[in-house]
N, C-alpha and C positions, 0 to 999 in steps of 0.2 A: 195497578194490578192487572190492567189489560195486557201489557207486555209479558208479565209473568205467566199468565194463563196461556198466552199465545205460544211461547216457547215451551212451556210444560206440555201442551197438547202435542207438539211435534215429538218430544221425547217419549210421551206415552204412546203415540202412534207407532214409533220405531219399536218399542217394547212389544206391542201387540203384533207387529209384523214378524218378530222373531219367533212367535208361537206357531206360525204357519209351517216352517221347516220342521219344527218339533212335532207337529201333528203328522207330517209325512213319516217321520221316524216311527211314531206310534202305529201308523197304518202298516208300515213295512214289517213291524213286529207282530201284527195281527191283533193289536189292542185297540179295537174300534171304539170302546167306551171312552178310553182316555183321549183318543184322537178327537172324538166329538167334544170332549171337555176343552181341549186346547182350541179347537175351532170356535166354539161358543165364546170362550173368554177372549180370543182374538177379535171376534166380530163385535162384541160389546165394547172392548177397548178402542177398536177402530171407529166405531160409531160415536163414542163419547169424544174422543180426541179430534175426529174429523169435524164434528159439529162445532166444537169450540174453535178450531183452526179457521174454518170458513166464516164463522161469525165475527172473528176478530181480525181477519186478514187485512182489511183496509184501515184499521185503527192505528193510532199513534203507538210506537213501540220504544219510546225513550225510557231508559232505565238509569237511575242514579246509583251510586255505590251501594247504599243500603238495600236498594231494590235487587241489585245483582246478587247480593248476599242472600236475600230472602228467596230468590229463585234457586240458588244453590241449595239452601236448606230444604225448601219444599220438594225439590227434585230428589234429593238423596233420602229424605224421609218418606216421600210419597210413592216413588216407583216400587220400593219393596212390597208395598201393600198390594199393588197390582200383580207383581211377580210371584206373590205367595199363593194366589188362587190355584194355579195348576197343581201345587203340592197338596193342597187341601182336597181338590177334586179327585186326586189319585187315591185318597184314603190312606196314604202311607204315613202322614204326619197330622198332628193336631193344629189348631189355628196358630198358637204362639210358636210352635216348632216350625211350622211353614214359614212364618214371618222371619224367624231366626235364619232358616236355610236360605231364603230369598235374599235377606240382607247380607249374609255371608257371601253369597254368590256375587251380588252387584258390587260389593266393596272389595271383591277379590281376596277375601280373608281365608276361606277354606275351612272354617269351623263347621262341623256337620252334626246334624241330629240323627243321621243314620248310623246304626251300629254295624250293619253289613249291607253291601250292595247286591248280595246274591239273589234276593227276592224282589229287588226294586226294578220297576219297569224300565226298559231301555230308554223310553222317551223322557222319563224323569232324570235319568243320568245325563242325557243329552241336554236337557233344559238347564241343569246345574252348570254344565260346561259353557253353554252359550250365554248364560247370565254373567258368568265371569268375564267372558270376552267383551260383552256389551259394557260391563262395569269398568273394564280397563279403558275402553274408549271414552266413557263418561269422565273418568279420572283425568285423562289427557285434556279433554275439553275444559274441565273445571280449572285446571292449572293455567291453560293458555288464555282462556277468555275471561276468567274472573279472578282467581287467586293471585296470579303473577302481576297483571296490570294494576291491581289494587295494592300490591305490596304487602299482602297478608302475611303476617309473621316474618317479615323481612325477606320474603321470597324474591329472587332476582327477576327484574323486569327485562327479559330478553325476547323481544318480539321479532327481531331480525327481519323486519319488513313484512311479517306474515300476520301478526296479531293486531287486534283492534283494542285500544284502551277502553273505550266506552261501548258496552255491549249493545246499546240501543242506537248509536249514531248512524250506522249504516248496516242494515240487515243483509244486504248483498255481500258485504265484506265478511260478515260472520259466516254465511253459508260457504263462502269461498274457503275460509279456514277449515270448516268442517269437512269440506271435500278434500282439501289437501291432506289433512291429518288422517281422515278416513281411508283415503287411497293408500297411504303408506302403511297404515295399520292392517288393512286387508291384504296388501301385498306380502307383508312379513308373515301373516297368519297362513295364507294359502301356500307360500313357499315352504314354511315349516311343515305343514300338513303333508305336502307332496314328498318332501325329504323323508319324513317318517314312514310314509307308505313305501317309498323306494327301499328303505332300510329293512322292510319286512313286516311292519306292523299292519294289522287290519285297518281298513279305511275308517271304521267307526272309532276305534281307539286312537288312531292318528289324529283325526279331526278334534276329538275331545281333548287330547293332550296338547295340540296346538293352541286351542282356545285357552287352556289353563296356563300354558307356559308363557305366551306373549303377554297375557294379562297378569302374570306373576300371582296366579291364584293357586290354591292348594287342593282343589277337588280332583280326585282320580276317577277314571272310569271303571276301575276294578278295585277289589279289596287287595291290600298289600302294598308293596313298594314298586318302584320302577324296575328293580331287579327281577320281578316276576316275569317280565317279558324276555329276559335272558338275551338281550340284544345290545351289544356294545355300541354299534353305530347309532342306534336310536338314542342311547344315553348321551352320546356326544352331541347330537342335534338338539336334544332337550336342554342340555347345558348351555349351548350357544343361544338358544331361544330365550333362556332366562336372563342371560347377559344383555341381550337386545332389549328385553322388557325392562331391565333395571337401569339402563342408560338413557340419557335424554334423547327424546325424539328430535329436538332441535340439533343435537350433535349429529344424529344420523342425517338430517337434512343438509347440514353443512358438508358432510362427507360426499353426499350425492352431487351437490352443487360445486364441489371442488374448492371450497373456501378454506384453504390450508391454514391461514393465519388465525381465523376464528376457531378452527379445530384445535390448534395448539393451545389457545388461551382458555379452552373449556376445561378447567382443572378438575371438576368433580368426576367426569367420566374416567379420567386417567387415575384419579385417586381411588375410584371404585375397582379398576383393574389391578391396581397395586395391592389393595386390600384383599382382593380375591387371591392373588399370588401368595401373599403372606399367610393368610388364614388357611388356604389350601394346603400349603407346605406344613403348617402346624398340625392340621387335622391328619395329614398323611403320616407324619412322624408318630403321633400319639396312637393312631390306629395300628401302625406296624409294631410299636412297642407292646401294646396290649395283646396283639396276636401272639407274641412270643418268639416266632420264628418265620422264616421265609416260606417254609413248607405249609404253614397254616394260612398265611396271607402274603403272597408275593409282593415285592416292592411296587410293581406296576399296578397291581390291584389296590394297594394302599393309596397310591397317588390318584387312581381313578375315583375311589370312594371319597378320599379327602377333598379333592377339588370339587366334586359334584356337591358334597355336603356344604362346602364353603359358599359356592355359588347360590345354592338354594336358600341358605340362611341370609346372606347379604341382600339378595334380591327380594326377600320376604315371600318367597314362593311356598316353601314348607314341604315340597315333595321330597321323598327320601329314596336313596339307592338301596340302603340297608337300614332296617328299623333300628333306631336309637343311636345311629352314628353321630348325630348332632350333639348328643349328651356326653360324649367322652371328654369334652373340655369342661372346665369349671362353669357352673350354672350362671354365676354373675357375669362372666365374660360373654356367654351365649346371649343372655338377656340384653346386655348393653349393645351388642352388635345388632340384634334384632330391633332394638329401639332406635338405633341410628338409621337403619334402612339403607336406601340407595340414593339416587340423584333426583333433583326436581325434574319435572317434565317427563317423568317415567310412570309406569303403572305400579311401581313398587310402593310399599308403605313406609312407615317410620318417620322420624323427625327430619331426615334427609342429611346427606353428607355436607351440603352447602352450609347449613346452620352450624354443624360441628366445626367445619373449617373456619367460619367467621368467628366463632367464639375462641378458637385456638389462636387466630391472628390477634384478636383483642388481648388475650392473655399474654402473648408474646410481647405485644406493644407495652403493656402495663409493666411487665418485668423489665423491659428495656428502659422504661421511664424511671424506674427506681434506681437503676444503675447510672443512667445518663439523663438527669432531670431536664437539661436544657437542649437535648437533641431534638432534631426535626426528622420525623419519620414519615415515609409515604404510607398511605392506608388503602391498600387494594388487595383483593383476593380474586384471582382470575380476571375477568373483565369488569368486575363490579367495584366501584369506588367505596371505600370504607367511610361511613358517616356515623355519628353518634345516634342519629335518628334510626338508622337501619339496625344498629346494634340493640337499641331499646326494643324495637319490634321483635328481633330474634329472641332476646332474653325473655320478653313478655310471653311469647309463644312457648318457649321452653318451660317457663315457670308454670303456666297454665296447664301444660301437658303433664308435668310431674304431679301437680296437685290432683288433677283428674284421675291419673293412674293410681295414685295413692288411695283415693276414695273408692274406686272400683275394686282395687285389690282388697280393701277392707270389707266391702260387700260380699265378694266371692269367698274370702277367708271365713267370714262369719257363717256362710252357708255350708262350706265343705269341711271346715275344721282344720285346714292346712295352710299356713301362711305362704309357703313356697308355691303351692299350687295356685293360691289366690293371686300372687304376684305374677307368675308366669301366664296365667289366664288373662290378666289385665293387660300385660305387655303384649302378649300374642295377638289379642283382638284389636288393641289400639294400633299396633304396627301392621295389622292385616296379614299375620302369619299364623292363623289359627291352629294348624296341625302341630305347631311347636308344643302346645300344652300336652298333647298325648304322644310325644315322641319317645317314650320309654325311659322317663326319669326314674330314679331309684324308688320313689314312692308313687309312681303312676298307678299301680294297682290299688292304692288306697284313695286316689283321687277319683271322684265320680266323673263319668263321661258328661259331655255337654247336655245330652238328653236327660240325665238324671239330676241336673241342677234345678234349684227352685225357680219359681216363676219370677220373682223379683230379680234374681241373678240373670236370667235369660233376657229380661228387658234391659237390665243394665249393660249387658254385653252387646245387645243390639245397638244401643246408643253409643257404646264405645267404638264399635266397628265403624259407624257412620262419622263420628267426630274424628276418628283417625284418618278419615278420608278428606273431610272438608275443613279441618282446622277449627278449634274451639272458638277462636276469636271471630270467625265468620258468623257463628250463631249469635255471639254478643252484638256484632254489628247489625245483624238482621233484626234483633230485638231492641234496637236503639229507640227508646221511647221519644226522645227529643226530636229525632228525624221524622217519625211518623206523626208527631203532634203538629209539626209545621206543615 
């Protein structure tokens, strides 16, 4: 437990540090009471995390697999508790609603308890955005340092000389990974924010949108959609940012280092781009047909809206160019794409294209085996070798996810009285694309907003958002009684 508390104190301290720039935003807006709340919470968080850090600094930091899982679980369930305090201090949300909002931000889900942002303090809007950004960074670290090295759910083990298999073997190497990933993440965020400012957006909105875009989160700094800015260049930069957030950070690193062969073999990123192209064209065609004529919706506008919608859906961001564009395709197709998500080692949610690709390869092999029973076939997808152990892990993760989604969908359906709404709410929050639930479906007016749902449903969706991030099997591993008994 010593190592778990040590690393948790560092993450808690980082969260407290993020409250300092938020306090500056409150001061600049003239909200001194809220600024004092942020400073007080930051001070208490820093005092607690600093005390634990220095008390355990010289202690042994070895972590076994189950302990790394427990660290992951404690981090994702514990940090939202601290992140919820500013929402409570602002007086805008109740306790459970504050926890829901904080969890939604850290998991980059984008489900919100706010009905409108018109009266919400600027500092709270900024806090939501920076929580998403920090949550995206935590997602990358979870994949690289814990989930992938442990092979959780059949995730690929692609460390490329950067990652450490055992979180506790060499703390210096771990911090090296954090610096490498953090530097790239900050570079992309600052670059996007600068491009949005150049395009004509205000500095505050540009920064908040950069935070939300790179983390593939769904929080907007304003009410409405991206079209409210009436800025085509900004729309283009946001779309590019969502693609960067949805593709593997290891793929980006290979591109920077000029490893052409590894870039070619990284199938998921190219599959994602191909899916964006196909779905973007499909959305564009349907939107143009629904418009009825080129005078109502010119082909160029249909293409712009179609591709933006496709990118937002596949990346599990959830921001919209025009309200309800995502719903013009059949609901089952939209739900399936949202459930699949994007690539591993990205900030996007969902089951990941890697797993769907692996299951497709296995299905193809089994069909081939029926036709040619004695044939010998290679088993690879991308750079990863096909093994039955790997496929068992992938199918186990898929089955657990489906069972969990069915349970949550039942809970939500019982509360709101609509199965479609219950299913979409469950999938939206599990795939961390919360705005999908309120995207203008035919019965949206009959579905209650997140703020109107019952207490049990809110707790269920909080757990759903977190398990969508850390994998259900991680929780089972952390709760392994036999390991802790030994």
